[in-house]
C-alpha positions in Angstrom: 38.4 5.7 61.9 42.0 6.2 62.4 45.2 8.1 61.8 47.3 7.6 58.6 50.7 9.0 58.3 51.9 9.6 54.5 55.2 10.9 53.2 54.9 12.8 50.3 57.9 14.9 49.0 59.5 15.0 52.6 56.0 15.9 54.3 54.3 13.9 56.7 50.4 14.2 56.4 48.1 13.3 59.4 44.4 12.9 59.2 41.5 11.0 60.6 40.0 8.4 57.8 37.3 6.3 56.9 37.4 4.1 53.6 36.3 6.7 51.4 38.6 9.1 52.3 41.7 6.7 52.1 40.7 6.4 48.5 40.7 10.1 48.1 43.8 10.6 49.8 45.5 8.0 47.5 43.8 9.6 44.4 45.2 12.8 45.6 48.6 11.9 46.1 49.0 10.1 42.8 47.6 13.4 41.1 50.0 15.3 42.8 53.1 13.1 42.0 51.7 13.2 38.4 51.7 17.0 38.6 55.0 17.3 40.0 56.6 15.1 37.4 54.9 17.3 34.8 56.0 20.6 36.5 59.7 19.1 36.7 59.8 18.1 33.0 58.4 21.4 32.1 61.1 23.1 33.9 63.9 20.8 32.5 62.4 21.5 28.8 62.4 25.3 29.7 66.2 25.0 30.8 67.1 23.3 27.7 65.5 25.9 25.7 67.4 28.5 27.2 70.6 26.8 26.5 69.7 26.1 22.7 68.4 29.9 22.3 71.8 31.0 23.6 73.6 28.6 21.4 75.2 26.6 24.1 75.3 23.2 22.6 78.8 22.5 22.5 82.0 22.8 24.7 83.1 25.6 22.3 79.9 27.6 22.6 79.4 27.0 26.2 78.0 30.1 28.2 78.1 31.1 31.9 75.2 31.0 34.1 75.1 34.9 33.9 74.7 34.5 30.0 72.1 31.7 30.3 70.0 33.8 32.6 69.0 30.9 34.6 68.6 30.1 38.3 70.7 27.4 39.7 67.9 25.2 41.5 66.7 21.7 41.7 66.4 21.4 38.1 70.1 22.5 37.3 71.2 20.2 39.8 69.2 17.1 38.4 70.2 18.0 34.8 73.7 18.3 35.9 73.8 15.0 37.4 72.0 13.5 34.6 74.4 14.6 32.1 72.1 17.0 29.9 73.9 20.0 31.2 77.9 19.6 31.0 80.8 22.1 32.0 83.0 23.0 29.1 85.6 25.6 30.1 85.6 26.3 33.7 82.2 27.9 34.7 80.8 27.6 31.3 78.0 25.3 30.7 76.5 23.6 27.4 73.7 21.1 26.7 74.6 17.8 25.7 71.9 16.6 23.0 73.0 13.9 20.6 71.5 14.7 17.3 71.6 12.0 14.5 72.4 13.3 10.9 69.8 12.6 8.3 72.5 10.0 6.8 72.7 8.3 10.3 68.8 7.9 10.5 68.6 6.6 7.0 71.1 3.9 7.8 69.5 3.0 11.0 66.1 2.5 9.0 67.5 0.3 6.4 69.3 -1.7 8.8 66.0 -2.0 10.9 63.9 -2.9 8.0 66.6 -5.6 6.8 66.6 -7.2 9.9 63.0 -7.1 10.1 63.0 -9.0 6.8 65.9 -11.4 7.4 64.9 -12.7 10.8 61.6 -14.5 9.6 63.5 -15.5 6.8 66.0 -17.3 8.8 63.5 -18.6 11.2 61.6 -20.2 8.1 64.9 -21.9 6.6 65.9 -23.2 10.2 62.4 -24.9 10.5 63.1 -26.5 6.9 66.2 -27.5 7.8 65.1 -29.2 10.9 62.1 -30.6 9.7 
């Protein structure tokens, strides 16, 4: 039995342990990390939904924080740093999401399948050339 110190999210946990309780604690911490990650992802999706619903999807359609009716919390800061939220005119924000046109997607698909077909053919050709 002893004392284990575990830092999670800036908190220090202290407890007495046996080998079974250490395993339970590790499982609890990984569960907390997963739950925290899912919570953050859900908050980000909710924030992006507010931008899209308000039509704030380009610098010309940017909205103020009051118009978006969203809190300036850790999720806001994180998305601003990652570039998902950008500032257009002063104090007006919009979401940056690259959307491919159907034509762009078709071209990418054709190029992918051509490469998929050409690379093995080139490998066979070089193998015959060398052998």
